[in-house]
C-alpha positions, 0 to 999 in steps of 0.5 A: 109317641107315649107308650103305656102298659095296661092290665085288667084286674078283677077284685072281690070286695067283701062286706063282713061283720064280726059277732060275739055272744055275751050273756046269751045275746049276740053282739054284731059289729059291722067292719070295713070292707076288704078287697081281695085279688081275683074272683073269689068264691064264698068259700075262698073268701071265707078262707082268706078272711079267716087268715086276715083276722085274729084267731078265734074271731067269728065273722059272717060275710054279708055281701060279695061284689066283683069288680073288673077294672083296667089300669093304665100307666106310662111305661117309663113310670112303670119301669121306674117303680117296678122291681126287676123280677129276672134279668136276662 
């Protein structure tokens, strides 16, 4: 009998843009979507995104989408790729 391991994981997908003011005009640059683990609030998302970007980069979050997916993997394959956290 084939055994599998499965986990349900929630991610927060952020669409954001950076902006810069040049000569009184605002230049907006849409960026590639970013995924964060867990269901992040707007404030949590801003904090995480700020850590990911270079210091001083101004940004705005355009859209937040939450996804819940269940992942499954053969148990033997999982054991081959996983790192032992604690040996007993």
